[in-house]
C-alpha positions in Angstrom: -3.2 -25.4 -9.1 0.6 -25.7 -9.2 1.4 -28.4 -6.7 5.1 -27.8 -6.8 4.8 -24.2 -5.6 2.2 -25.1 -2.9 4.0 -28.2 -1.6 7.4 -26.3 -1.6 6.0 -23.3 0.3 4.1 -25.4 2.9 7.0 -27.8 3.3 9.4 -24.9 3.9 7.1 -23.4 6.5 6.7 -26.8 8.3 10.4 -27.3 8.4 10.9 -23.8 9.9 8.1 -24.2 12.5 9.3 -27.7 13.4 12.8 -26.4 14.0 11.4 -23.6 16.2 9.2 -26.0 18.2 12.0 -28.6 18.7 14.2 -25.9 20.2 11.5 -25.1 22.8 9.9 -21.7 23.8 8.6 -20.7 20.3 7.1 -17.6 21.8 10.6 -16.0 21.8 10.5 -16.0 18.0 7.6 -13.6 18.0 8.4 -10.0 18.2 6.1 -7.2 17.1 8.7 -4.4 16.6 10.8 -6.8 14.4 7.8 -7.7 12.3 6.8 -4.1 11.8 10.3 -3.1 10.7 10.6 -5.9 8.2 7.1 -6.3 6.9 5.8 -2.7 6.8 9.3 -1.4 6.1 9.8 -3.7 3.1 6.4 -2.8 1.7 7.0 0.9 2.0 10.5 0.8 0.5 9.4 -1.5 -2.4 6.5 0.9 -3.2 9.1 3.7 -3.7 10.6 1.7 -6.6 7.3 1.2 -8.6 4.1 3.0 -9.4 1.1 2.3 -7.1 -0.7 0.4 -9.9 2.3 -1.8 -10.5 2.7 -2.6 -6.8 -1.0 -3.4 -6.3 -1.0 -5.5 -9.4 1.8 -7.7 -8.0 -0.7 -9.7 -5.9 -2.7 -10.6 -9.1 0.5 -11.6 -10.8 1.6 -13.8 -7.9 -1.6 -15.8 -8.2 0.0 -17.2 -11.5 2.7 -18.8 -9.4 0.0 -20.9 -7.6 -3.0 -21.2 -9.9 -2.1 -21.9 -13.5 -4.5 -23.2 -16.1 -2.8 -23.6 -19.4 -3.3 -25.8 -22.5 -0.4 -28.2 -23.1 1.6 -27.9 -26.3 0.4 -31.3 -27.3 -3.2 -30.3 -27.0 -2.6 -27.1 -29.0 -0.7 -29.0 -31.7 -3.6 -31.4 -32.1 -6.1 -28.6 -32.2 -4.0 -26.7 -34.7 -3.8 -29.7 -37.0 -7.6 -30.2 -36.7 -8.2 -26.6 -37.7 -5.7 -26.8 -40.6 -7.6 -29.9 -41.9 -10.9 -28.0 -41.6 -9.5 -24.9 -43.4 -8.1 -27.0 -46.3 -11.5 -28.7 -46.8 -13.9 -25.9 -46.2 -11.8 -22.7 -46.5 -10.8 -20.2 -43.8 -14.4 -19.1 -43.3 -15.4 -22.6 -42.2 -13.4 -22.0 -39.0 -15.8 -19.2 -37.9 -17.9 -21.7 -35.9 -14.9 -23.8 -34.8 -14.7 -24.6 -31.0 -11.5 -23.0 -29.8 -11.1 -23.0 -26.0 -7.8 -21.1 -26.0 -8.4 -17.3 -26.0 -5.2 -16.4 -27.8 -5.8 -18.9 -30.5 -9.4 -17.6 -30.9 -8.0 -14.1 -31.3 -5.6 -15.2 -34.0 -8.3 -17.1 -35.9 -10.6 -14.1 -35.7 -7.9 -11.9 -37.4 -7.5 -14.5 -40.1 -11.2 -14.9 -40.7 -11.6 -11.1 -40.9 -9.2 -11.2 -43.9 -6.2 -9.4 -42.5 -2.9 -9.8 -44.3 -0.5 -12.4 -42.9 2.0 -9.7 -41.9 -0.6 -7.8 -39.9 -1.8 -11.0 -38.2 1.8 -12.0 -37.3 2.5 -8.4 -36.1 -0.5 -8.3 -33.8 0.1 -11.7 -32.3 3.8 -11.0 -31.6 2.9 -7.6 -30.1 0.5 -9.3 -27.8 3.2 -11.8 -26.8 5.7 -9.0 -26.1 3.2 -7.1 -24.0 2.4 -10.2 -22.0 6.1 -10.8 -21.3 6.5 -7.2 -20.2 3.6 -7.5 -17.7 5.1 -10.6 -16.3 8.5 -9.0 -16.0 7.0 -6.2 -13.9 5.6 -8.7 -11.5 8.9 -10.5 -11.3 10.8 -7.3 -10.7 8.5 -6.4 -7.7 9.0 -9.7 -6.0 12.8 -9.5 -6.7 12.7 -6.1 -5.2 11.0 -7.5 -2.1 13.7 -10.2 -2.0 16.4 -7.4 -2.0 14.7 -5.1 0.4 13.6 -7.6 3.1 17.1 -8.6 4.2 18.2 -4.9 4.2 15.3 -4.0 6.4 16.3 -6.9 8.7 19.8 -5.5 8.9 18.4 -2.0 9.7 16.3 -3.5 12.4 19.3 -5.3 13.8 21.2 -2.0 14.0 18.2 -0.4 15.7 18.2 -3.2 18.2 21.9 -2.9 18.9 21.7 0.8 19.4 18.8 0.2 21.9 20.8 -2.5 23.6 23.9 -0.4 23.9 22.0 2.6 25.3 20.5 0.5 28.1 23.6 -1.5 29.2 23.1 -0.1 32.7 19.6 -1.8 32.9 19.8 -5.5 32.4 16.0 -5.8 32.0 16.2 -3.8 28.8 19.0 -5.7 27.1 17.0 -8.9 26.3 14.1 -7.1 24.4 16.6 -5.0 22.5 18.6 -8.1 21.5 15.4 -9.8 20.4 14.7 -7.0 18.0 18.3 -7.1 16.8 18.3 -10.8 16.0 14.7 -11.4 14.9 14.6 -8.6 12.3 17.5 -10.4 10.5 15.6 -13.7 10.8 12.3 -12.2 9.5 14.0 -10.5 6.6 15.8 -13.7 5.5 12.6 -15.7 5.8 10.5 -13.2 3.8 13.2 -12.9 1.0 14.3 -16.5 0.7 11.1 -18.5 1.5 8.6 -16.2 -0.2 9.7 -13.3 -2.5 12.6 -14.8 -4.4 11.0 -18.3 -5.0 7.8 -16.6 -6.3 9.8 -14.3 -8.6 11.6 -17.3 -10.0 8.4 -19.2 -10.5 6.8 -16.2 -12.3 9.8 -16.1 -14.7 9.3 -19.8 -15.4 5.6 -19.2 -16.0 6.4 -16.3 -18.3 8.7 -18.5 -20.4 6.2 -21.3 -20.6 3.4 -18.9 -21.7 5.6 -17.2 -24.2 6.5 -20.6 -25.8 2.9 -21.7 -25.9 1.8 -18.4 -27.6 4.7 -18.6 -30.1 3.4 -22.0 -31.0 -0.1 -20.7 -31.5 1.2 -17.8 -33.6 3.1 -20.2 -35.9 0.0 -22.4 -36.1 -2.3 -19.4 -37.0 0.1 -18.3 -39.8 0.4 -21.8 -41.1 -3.4 -22.2 -41.2 -3.7 -18.8 -43.0 -1.1 -19.9 -45.6 -3.1 -23.2 -46.2 -0.1 -25.2 -45.0 -0.3 -28.9 -45.3 -1.5 -30.3 -41.9 1.3 -32.8 -41.8 3.9 -30.2 -42.4 2.3 -27.9 -39.9 2.3 -30.7 -37.3 6.0 -31.3 -37.9 6.8 -27.6 -37.6 4.9 -27.2 -34.3 6.4 -30.3 -32.8 9.7 -28.4 -32.7 8.2 -26.7 -29.6 8.1 -30.1 -27.8 11.0 -31.8 -26.0 12.8 -34.0 -28.3 11.7 -37.1 -26.4 8.1 -36.3 -27.2 8.4 -35.4 -30.9 8.2 -38.9 -32.2 5.7 -40.3 -29.8 2.2 -41.3 -30.9 2.3 -40.0 -34.5 -1.3 -39.7 -35.7 -2.3 -40.0 -39.4 -3.1 -36.6 -40.8 -5.2 -36.0 -43.8 -3.6 -34.0 -46.6 
Protein backbone atom coordinates (compact mmCIF):
# COMPACT_ATOMS: atom_id res chain seq x y z
CA UNK A 1 0.00 0.00 0.00
CA UNK A 2 1.35 3.41 -0.98
CA UNK A 3 0.83 5.48 2.17
CA UNK A 4 1.77 8.76 0.47
CA UNK A 5 -1.10 8.47 -2.02
CA UNK A 6 -3.59 7.32 0.59
CA UNK A 7 -2.63 9.91 3.20
CA UNK A 8 -2.57 12.69 0.62
CA UNK A 9 -6.00 11.86 -0.77
CA UNK A 10 -7.64 11.40 2.64
CA UNK A 11 -5.95 14.54 3.95
CA UNK A 12 -7.16 16.63 1.01
CA UNK A 13 -10.73 15.35 1.49
CA UNK A 14 -10.59 16.12 5.23
CA UNK A 15 -9.36 19.67 4.56
CA UNK A 16 -12.15 20.25 2.04
CA UNK A 17 -14.87 18.80 4.28
CA UNK A 18 -13.58 20.71 7.32
CA UNK A 19 -13.65 23.96 5.37
CA UNK A 20 -17.24 23.29 4.31
CA UNK A 21 -18.33 22.41 7.85
CA UNK A 22 -16.67 25.45 9.41
CA UNK A 23 -18.56 27.68 6.98
CA UNK A 24 -21.88 26.23 8.16
CA UNK A 25 -24.81 24.71 6.23
CA UNK A 26 -22.86 22.00 4.35
CA UNK A 27 -26.09 20.87 2.69
CA UNK A 28 -25.82 23.84 0.30
CA UNK A 29 -22.76 22.18 -1.25
CA UNK A 30 -24.80 19.18 -2.36
CA UNK A 31 -26.55 19.55 -5.68
CA UNK A 32 -27.65 16.59 -7.79
CA UNK A 33 -27.86 18.35 -11.18
CA UNK A 34 -24.32 19.70 -10.71
CA UNK A 35 -23.01 16.25 -9.81
CA UNK A 36 -24.71 14.68 -12.83
CA UNK A 37 -23.27 17.26 -15.23
CA UNK A 38 -19.73 16.90 -13.91
CA UNK A 39 -19.45 13.21 -13.03
CA UNK A 40 -21.52 11.58 -15.76
CA UNK A 41 -20.60 14.23 -18.31
CA UNK A 42 -16.88 13.76 -17.62
CA UNK A 43 -17.15 9.99 -17.93
CA UNK A 44 -19.04 10.18 -21.22
CA UNK A 45 -16.74 12.75 -22.81
CA UNK A 46 -13.61 10.86 -21.69
CA UNK A 47 -14.97 7.65 -23.22
CA UNK A 48 -15.13 9.42 -26.58
CA UNK A 49 -11.35 9.82 -26.51
CA UNK A 50 -10.51 6.15 -25.87
CA UNK A 51 -11.68 2.67 -26.71
CA UNK A 52 -14.06 0.99 -24.28
CA UNK A 53 -11.41 -1.53 -23.26
CA UNK A 54 -8.87 1.19 -22.51
CA UNK A 55 -11.39 3.18 -20.48
CA UNK A 56 -12.56 0.21 -18.42
CA UNK A 57 -8.95 -0.81 -17.83
CA UNK A 58 -8.19 2.56 -16.26
CA UNK A 59 -9.59 1.44 -12.90
CA UNK A 60 -7.18 -1.51 -12.86
CA UNK A 61 -4.30 0.80 -13.69
CA UNK A 62 -5.37 3.24 -10.95
CA UNK A 63 -4.94 0.52 -8.33
CA UNK A 64 -1.20 0.76 -8.99
CA UNK A 65 -1.26 4.27 -7.55
CA UNK A 66 -2.47 2.90 -4.21
CA UNK A 67 -1.39 -0.74 -3.95
CA UNK A 68 2.15 -1.32 -5.12
CA UNK A 69 4.26 -4.35 -4.31
CA UNK A 70 7.65 -4.12 -5.90
CA UNK A 71 11.09 -5.50 -5.10
CA UNK A 72 13.60 -2.83 -4.18
CA UNK A 73 16.68 -2.34 -6.36
CA UNK A 74 18.87 -3.37 -3.42
CA UNK A 75 17.04 -6.69 -3.10
CA UNK A 76 17.26 -7.34 -6.83
CA UNK A 77 20.98 -6.56 -6.90
CA UNK A 78 21.63 -8.99 -4.03
CA UNK A 79 19.57 -11.67 -5.79
CA UNK A 80 21.34 -11.06 -9.09
CA UNK A 81 24.77 -11.40 -7.48
CA UNK A 82 23.61 -14.60 -5.76
CA UNK A 83 22.45 -16.04 -9.09
CA UNK A 84 25.68 -14.96 -10.81
CA UNK A 85 27.70 -16.79 -8.17
CA UNK A 86 25.60 -19.92 -8.58
CA UNK A 87 25.92 -19.77 -12.39
CA UNK A 88 29.72 -19.46 -12.25
CA UNK A 89 29.97 -22.42 -9.91
CA UNK A 90 27.40 -24.80 -11.39
CA UNK A 91 26.65 -23.43 -14.83
CA UNK A 92 23.53 -21.76 -16.20
CA UNK A 93 21.46 -24.94 -15.88
CA UNK A 94 22.02 -24.91 -12.11
CA UNK A 95 19.69 -21.89 -11.95
CA UNK A 96 16.73 -23.97 -13.11
CA UNK A 97 15.69 -24.70 -9.51
CA UNK A 98 16.71 -21.31 -8.12
CA UNK A 99 14.11 -19.50 -6.05
CA UNK A 100 13.25 -16.27 -7.89
CA UNK A 101 10.26 -14.33 -6.48
CA UNK A 102 10.31 -11.63 -9.17
CA UNK A 103 8.29 -12.74 -12.21
CA UNK A 104 10.20 -10.63 -14.73
CA UNK A 105 13.53 -11.98 -13.50
CA UNK A 106 12.11 -15.50 -13.60
CA UNK A 107 11.07 -14.96 -17.22
CA UNK A 108 14.55 -13.75 -18.15
CA UNK A 109 16.24 -16.68 -16.45
CA UNK A 110 13.93 -19.10 -18.27
CA UNK A 111 15.03 -17.64 -21.60
CA UNK A 112 18.67 -18.02 -20.63
CA UNK A 113 18.23 -21.58 -19.34
CA UNK A 114 16.43 -22.50 -22.58
CA UNK A 115 19.60 -21.57 -24.47
CA UNK A 116 18.46 -18.49 -26.39
CA UNK A 117 21.11 -16.18 -27.81
CA UNK A 118 21.95 -13.08 -25.73
CA UNK A 119 20.60 -10.79 -28.46
CA UNK A 120 17.25 -12.61 -28.43
CA UNK A 121 17.05 -12.51 -24.63
CA UNK A 122 17.86 -8.82 -24.57
CA UNK A 123 15.32 -8.11 -27.33
CA UNK A 124 12.51 -10.01 -25.60
CA UNK A 125 13.11 -8.36 -22.24
CA UNK A 126 13.31 -4.85 -23.68
CA UNK A 127 10.18 -5.46 -25.73
CA UNK A 128 8.39 -6.49 -22.55
CA UNK A 129 9.58 -3.30 -20.84
CA UNK A 130 8.41 -1.09 -23.72
CA UNK A 131 4.97 -2.71 -23.77
CA UNK A 132 4.64 -2.24 -20.00
CA UNK A 133 5.46 1.46 -20.35
CA UNK A 134 2.90 1.75 -23.16
CA UNK A 135 0.17 0.19 -21.00
CA UNK A 136 0.97 2.55 -18.15
CA UNK A 137 0.99 5.50 -20.54
CA UNK A 138 -2.54 4.67 -21.66
CA UNK A 139 -3.72 4.69 -18.04
CA UNK A 140 -2.00 8.03 -17.40
CA UNK A 141 -3.58 9.52 -20.51
CA UNK A 142 -7.07 8.53 -19.37
CA UNK A 143 -6.70 10.19 -15.98
CA UNK A 144 -5.10 13.25 -17.57
CA UNK A 145 -8.09 13.40 -19.93
CA UNK A 146 -10.42 13.28 -16.92
CA UNK A 147 -8.40 16.12 -15.40
CA UNK A 148 -8.89 18.15 -18.58
CA UNK A 149 -12.56 17.34 -19.12
CA UNK A 150 -13.85 17.76 -15.54
CA UNK A 151 -13.21 21.54 -15.28
CA UNK A 152 -14.64 21.97 -18.78
CA UNK A 153 -17.81 20.15 -17.77
CA UNK A 154 -17.90 22.35 -14.67
CA UNK A 155 -17.80 25.40 -16.89
CA UNK A 156 -20.55 23.98 -19.10
CA UNK A 157 -22.66 23.41 -16.00
CA UNK A 158 -21.97 26.98 -14.91
CA UNK A 159 -23.22 28.28 -18.23
CA UNK A 160 -26.33 26.09 -17.98
CA UNK A 161 -27.01 27.45 -14.51
CA UNK A 162 -26.54 31.05 -15.64
CA UNK A 163 -28.93 30.55 -18.55
CA UNK A 164 -31.50 29.08 -16.17
CA UNK A 165 -30.99 31.94 -13.75
CA UNK A 166 -31.35 34.63 -16.40
CA UNK A 167 -34.48 32.98 -17.81
CA UNK A 168 -36.17 33.08 -14.38
CA UNK A 169 -35.24 36.56 -13.21
CA UNK A 170 -38.91 37.37 -12.78
CA UNK A 171 -39.25 34.54 -10.23
CA UNK A 172 -36.90 35.04 -7.26
CA UNK A 173 -37.55 31.50 -5.99
CA UNK A 174 -35.89 30.01 -9.09
CA UNK A 175 -32.78 32.16 -8.97
CA UNK A 176 -31.11 30.42 -6.02
CA UNK A 177 -31.31 26.85 -7.42
CA UNK A 178 -30.04 28.01 -10.80
CA UNK A 179 -27.17 29.87 -9.15
CA UNK A 180 -26.31 26.75 -7.13
CA UNK A 181 -25.97 24.75 -10.33
CA UNK A 182 -23.86 27.51 -11.85
CA UNK A 183 -21.37 27.65 -8.98
CA UNK A 184 -21.29 24.06 -7.75
CA UNK A 185 -20.55 22.54 -11.15
CA UNK A 186 -17.36 24.61 -11.30
CA UNK A 187 -16.47 23.47 -7.78
CA UNK A 188 -17.16 19.79 -8.52
CA UNK A 189 -15.14 19.93 -11.74
CA UNK A 190 -12.16 21.54 -9.99
CA UNK A 191 -12.26 18.99 -7.14
CA UNK A 192 -12.49 15.99 -9.48
CA UNK A 193 -9.64 17.23 -11.64
CA UNK A 194 -7.21 18.60 -9.05
CA UNK A 195 -7.83 16.30 -6.09
CA UNK A 196 -8.34 12.99 -7.91
CA UNK A 197 -7.58 12.68 -11.62
CA UNK A 198 -4.40 14.74 -12.06
CA UNK A 199 -2.66 13.46 -8.87
CA UNK A 200 -3.42 9.85 -9.83
CA UNK A 201 -2.08 10.46 -13.36
CA UNK A 202 1.12 11.92 -11.91
CA UNK A 203 1.51 9.02 -9.47
CA UNK A 204 1.02 6.49 -12.28
CA UNK A 205 3.79 8.20 -14.25
CA UNK A 206 6.05 7.91 -11.21
CA UNK A 207 5.17 4.23 -10.81
CA UNK A 208 5.87 3.63 -14.49
CA UNK A 209 9.32 5.21 -14.25
CA UNK A 210 10.12 3.18 -11.13
CA UNK A 211 9.04 -0.10 -12.71
CA UNK A 212 10.93 0.65 -15.91
CA UNK A 213 14.10 1.33 -13.93
CA UNK A 214 13.69 -1.89 -11.94
CA UNK A 215 13.10 -3.96 -15.07
CA UNK A 216 16.08 -2.40 -16.84
CA UNK A 217 18.16 -3.41 -13.84
CA UNK A 218 16.85 -6.97 -14.11
CA UNK A 219 17.49 -7.07 -17.86
CA UNK A 220 21.10 -6.00 -17.34
CA UNK A 221 21.48 -8.60 -14.58
CA UNK A 222 20.13 -11.40 -16.79
CA UNK A 223 22.48 -10.50 -19.65
CA UNK A 224 25.41 -10.32 -17.23
CA UNK A 225 24.59 -13.73 -15.77
CA UNK A 226 24.28 -15.21 -19.26
CA UNK A 227 27.68 -13.76 -20.20
CA UNK A 228 29.20 -15.34 -17.03
CA UNK A 229 30.17 -11.90 -15.80
CA UNK A 230 32.17 -11.71 -12.59
CA UNK A 231 29.69 -11.24 -9.70
CA UNK A 232 31.72 -8.34 -8.31
CA UNK A 233 31.71 -6.56 -11.66
CA UNK A 234 27.99 -7.29 -12.10
CA UNK A 235 27.26 -5.84 -8.68
CA UNK A 236 29.18 -2.65 -9.52
CA UNK A 237 27.29 -2.36 -12.79
CA UNK A 238 23.87 -2.81 -11.21
CA UNK A 239 24.62 -0.37 -8.39
CA UNK A 240 24.55 2.39 -11.00
CA UNK A 241 20.77 2.11 -10.75
CA UNK A 242 20.93 3.16 -7.08
CA UNK A 243 21.12 6.74 -5.81
CA UNK A 244 24.74 7.77 -5.39
CA UNK A 245 24.38 7.91 -1.60
CA UNK A 246 23.53 4.19 -1.50
CA UNK A 247 26.16 2.85 -3.89
CA UNK A 248 28.97 2.65 -1.37
CA UNK A 249 26.92 1.52 1.63
CA UNK A 250 27.31 -1.96 3.10
CA UNK A 251 29.58 -3.51 0.53
CA UNK A 252 29.40 -7.26 0.88
CA UNK A 253 32.22 -9.64 -0.04
CA UNK A 254 31.46 -11.35 -3.31
CA UNK A 255 32.98 -14.62 -4.41
CA UNK A 256 34.75 -14.55 -7.77
